[in-house]
C-alpha positions as CSV (number, residue, x, y, z in Angstrom):
1,M,82.4,-55.6,-7.5
2,K,83.7,-55.7,-11.0
3,R,82.6,-58.3,-13.6
4,T,85.2,-60.0,-15.7
5,P,84.0,-61.3,-19.1
6,I,84.4,-65.0,-19.7
7,N,85.1,-66.1,-23.3
8,T,82.4,-68.6,-23.9
9,P,81.4,-69.8,-27.3
10,V,78.4,-67.5,-27.2
11,N,80.5,-64.5,-26.4
12,Q,83.0,-65.4,-29.1
13,A,80.2,-65.9,-31.7
14,Q,78.7,-62.5,-30.8
15,A,82.1,-60.8,-31.2
16,A,82.7,-62.5,-34.5
17,A,79.3,-61.6,-35.8
18,S,79.6,-57.9,-34.8
19,V,82.8,-57.3,-36.9
20,P,81.3,-58.3,-40.2
21,L,78.1,-56.5,-39.4
22,Q,80.1,-53.3,-38.8
23,V,81.9,-53.8,-42.1
24,L,78.6,-54.4,-43.8
25,L,77.0,-51.3,-42.3
26,S,79.9,-49.1,-43.2
27,Q,79.9,-50.3,-46.8
28,S,76.1,-49.8,-47.1
29,E,76.0,-46.4,-45.3
30,D,76.9,-44.4,-48.4
31,G,74.5,-46.2,-50.6
32,F,71.6,-46.4,-48.2
33,Y,71.9,-42.9,-46.7
34,G,72.8,-41.5,-50.1
35,S,69.5,-43.0,-51.5
36,L,67.5,-41.5,-48.6
37,Q,69.2,-38.1,-49.2
38,R,68.3,-38.3,-52.9
39,I,64.7,-39.1,-52.1
40,W,64.4,-36.3,-49.6
41,N,66.1,-33.8,-51.9
42,N,63.7,-34.7,-54.7
43,V,60.7,-34.2,-52.4
44,V,62.1,-30.8,-51.2
45,K,62.6,-29.7,-54.9
46,L,59.0,-30.5,-55.7
47,E,57.8,-28.7,-52.6
48,D,59.9,-25.6,-53.6
49,M,58.5,-25.7,-57.1
50,G,55.0,-25.7,-55.7
51,I,54.1,-29.1,-56.9
52,I,53.7,-30.5,-53.4
53,Q,51.1,-28.5,-51.5
54,Q,49.8,-30.9,-48.9
55,E,51.6,-33.0,-46.3
56,N,50.2,-36.2,-47.7
57,D,51.6,-35.5,-51.1
58,K,55.1,-35.6,-49.6
59,F,54.6,-39.2,-48.6
60,M,53.2,-40.1,-52.0
61,Y,56.1,-38.6,-53.9
62,A,58.7,-40.0,-51.4
63,Y,57.2,-43.4,-52.0
64,R,57.5,-43.1,-55.7
65,F,61.1,-41.8,-55.5
66,A,61.9,-44.8,-53.2
67,E,60.5,-47.2,-55.8
68,A,62.8,-45.6,-58.3
69,E,65.8,-45.9,-56.0
70,L,65.0,-49.5,-55.3
71,K,64.8,-50.2,-59.0
72,R,68.1,-48.4,-59.6
73,A,69.8,-50.4,-56.8
74,Y,68.4,-53.7,-58.1
75,V,69.7,-52.9,-61.6
76,E,73.2,-52.1,-60.3
77,Q,73.3,-55.1,-58.0
78,F,71.8,-57.9,-60.1
79,T,72.1,-57.0,-63.8
80,Q,74.7,-55.8,-66.1
81,I,72.6,-53.0,-67.5
82,S,73.8,-49.5,-66.8
83,P,71.3,-47.5,-64.6
84,N,71.5,-44.6,-67.1
85,T,69.7,-46.7,-69.7
86,L,66.5,-46.9,-67.7
């Protein structure tokens, strides 16, 4: 037996909500995943340089780099200051 979808207000609201969400996700992917990649690349660089020697240090440095990324994103989003001046 095959089900046929019925267009109810709930189904229509879900369909309408999913389109803007997809647009939002695709717009934020580069920024969000780019930030994660920058954080991880910085941690790997420190590990390669011998600065990070314990597993716990990775998390500490990743947290600090994440704070810097959040600050950079905030400055770009909510102020007119260039992130290069920080």
